[in-house]
C-alpha positions, -999 to +999 in steps of 0.1 A: +260+706+773+289+728+782+298+704+810+300+675+786+322+695+762+346+703+791+345+667+802+354+655+767+382+681+766+396+669+799+395+632+787+413+642+755+440+660+775+444+628+796+446+606+765+472+630+748+493+629+780+493+591+780+501+588+743+529+613+746+543+594+776+543+562+755+562+579+727+586+594+752+593+559+765+597+544+730+621+572+720+642+568+752+645+531+745+656+537+709+626+520+694+616+550+673+637+578+657+636+614+667+618+621+634+590+596+642+588+609+677+582+645+665+558+634+639+536+616+664+538+640+693+537+674+677+499+677+675+493+661+708+517+685+726+500+714+708+466+703+720+479+700+756+494+735+755+460+750+745+432+755+770+401+735+764+371+759+764 
């Protein structure tokens, strides 16, 4: 069971990285505002900074 939890954690990290990259791209192209960027990436970046246990 622990292995499954770690595997899900790793998959969530990968997903957060992909989503954050998409928002980085949208912001750099001027398609979303700085405020929207922060709103949508704040929690994802917080999750990425924490270790999945």
